[in-house]
N, C-alpha and C positions, 0 to 999 in steps of 0.2 A: 384488566378486569379481575376482581377477586371472585373465587368460586368457593362455595361451602361443600366440602367433600362429605359424603355420607359413609365413608370409611368401610371397614371390615373387608378389605381387599383379599385377605387370605381366607376368608370364610365363605363369601358368596360373591356374585357378580353384579350386585345391585349398583354399586358406584360406577362400574364400567358401563352398565346399561343406561345410566343417566349422564353419560359423557364425562365422568370425572367429578360431578357435583353440580349444584345449582348456583347460578350467579348471585352474588350478594345483592340485595336490593330488588329481588325478584318476587313477584306474586305467582305462586304455584297453585293452580286449581286442579284438584283430584276429584273427578266427577264419576259417579256410578250408582247403580241401584243397590238394593239390599243384597248382601252376600257377594258383591263384586270384588271386595278386597280393599276398600278404601281405608278402613281403620288399621288393618294390619300393615298395609303399605306405609301409612303415615307413622305407625309405630316403628317400623324399620328405619325410616328417615330420622326419627327422633333419636333412636338409640345410636345410630351411626354418627349423627352430628355430635352427640354428647361424647362418644368415644374419641372423636377428633378434637375435642376441647372447645366445641361451640356451645355456648349457653343457650338453652332452649326453654321456652314456656309452652306448656300444653294446656289447652282448654278442651274439655270433653263434656258433651251433653249426656253421655250414656253411662259413664263409669265414675264411681267414687275413687278416691285416692287408693284405698285398699284393693278395690277391684282392678284398677289400672296396673298396680304393681304385680298382682297375681297374673293378670293377662300377659303382661310383658315377660314374667318369669316362665310362663308356659311356652313361650316362643324362644326361650334362652336369651332374652333381652333383659338382663338383670340391671335394674336402674336404681337400686337402693343407694349405692355409693354416690351416684350422680345427684340424687335428691339430697343426701346428707351434705354433699359438697356445694350445694346450691347451684350446681351446673344445670340442673333440671328443676323447673318449678311447675307444679301441677295445680290446675284450677278446675274444680267441678262446677258446671253451669247447669243446674236443674232448670228445666223449661216450664214447670208448673207454676201457676200464679200469674201475677200481673207485673212482673219486674221489667224494667227497661233493659232488656238483654243486650241489644246492640250498643246502646250508649255505654253500658258498663264494660263491654268488650273493648270499645274503641277509644274511650277516654284514657288519657295518660295515667300510668300507674306502674306497679311492680311488674305487671305482665309484659310491658314494653321496655323493660330495662335489660332484656336479653338480646342475643344476636339473632335469634330465630323465634318465631311464634307459630305454633301449629294449632289450628282450630278444627277439631274433629266433630263434625255435626253442625257446620255453619248453616246449612239449610234449615235445620231444626230451630236454631236461634232466630233466623229470619221469620220463619212461620209463626213462632210463638211470641215474637216481639210485639208489644201492644201498639206500636206505631207502624211498623213494617207489615205485620201480618194482615191487617185489614186492606192493604193495597193489592194483595194477591187476587187476581181475577178482575180487578177494577179497571185495568188498562193503564194504571199509573205506577205499576210495580217496576217498570224499567227505569223511570226517573228516580224512584226511591232507591233502587240498587246503584244507580250512578252516584247518588249522594253518599251511600255507604262506601263505595269504591274510592271516592274522593277523600274520605277520612283516612284511607290507608296511604295516601300520597306521602305524608310526612315520615312515617316509619320506613317506608320503602326508600325515600330519598336519603335516609340515614343509614342505608345499606343493610337494613334488617331483611331477613328472608321470612316471607309470610306464606304459609301453606294452609289452604282451606279445603276441607272435604265437603262435598255437597251431594246429597241424594236428589236427583232431579224430580223425584216424586214428591218432595217436600215443598217445592216452589214451582212456579210456572215457567214455561219456556221463555216468556217475555221477560221475566225477572232474571233469568240466567244469561241472556244475551249480553248485557253490559259487563257482567262478571267475566264471561268468556273473552270478550274483547279486551278487557283490562289485563288479563292474565298474560304474564311473560312465558309461563310454561303451563300448558293445558293438556292434562292426561285424562282421557275418557276410558274408564274401566268397563270391561264386559266379562261375563262368565257364561259358560255353557257346559251342560252335562254330556259327556261322551262315554257311554257305557257306565261303568262304576266311578269314573273319574270326573271331577269338576275342573275344567280348564279355565284359567283366568288370563286376561291379557289387558295391557294398557295401550290404547291407540294414542300415539303422540301427535296431537293435533297442532301443537305449537311448542317450540323450544327456542326462545331467543337467547342469544349470547352463549351458546353451548361451547364448552371447552374443547370437547372432542365430538366427532360425529355420533349422532344418536339414531338408532333404528326407528322406523316408522311404527313398528309394533314390538312391544316387549311382553313376551309370554312368561308367566310366573305361576308358581304354586305356593301353597302355604302348608308347611309340615310341622306337626307338633314336635317341639324340642329343637327345631332348626330355624323356624321362622320363614321368611320369604326366600324362595329359591328361584333363580332365573332359569328358565327352561331353554334347552338347546334349539327348540323349534322357533325361536325368535326369527322373524322375517325382516330382512333389510329392505 
């Protein structure tokens, strides 16, 4: 089984924390509320994949290309060279209007010509999609999500790594169930304030095909100029 390393072994312990990388052809679900660290963790995965020579496409609902480059730079994840080399492709997906967001995401195109696809804000795409959005709260959103997950079967079968970040507040619990079931790797992020410090952790709900053992809980912090830092309080 081929694994996609997220690299930077000499800089941080993120690749070690995820067991040496994600299996190619895996669906990775990163779920968490506002401020839990979804976007920054996804950014770390993107940068590490690119540094390892993996081509990556990023879809963001919240950032323009300029904003994304600036945000990555603030974390010392400098992606300009990767963009210029076409190792990294960035797609901004504004959710305003009545565009068929999910169809445009899932249809074949340049987005899917890379080794990995990272969608930051997948829940927002679902909520604002003119077909999927109205199913939320109707009792039919689980079947709608099953159809969306089925559309990912082909790229996953072609050994593409697909990472989706989802804020559970954007969709319903019923909509999330099929996505959680389909995920090969499911990380649930949580954060809490302890005094002046914000502590973040990823609960590893599922990790199929791990290369090396992965802890049940991965504690991490986000530091300006350093990015994601794995904390020593990780619990096995």
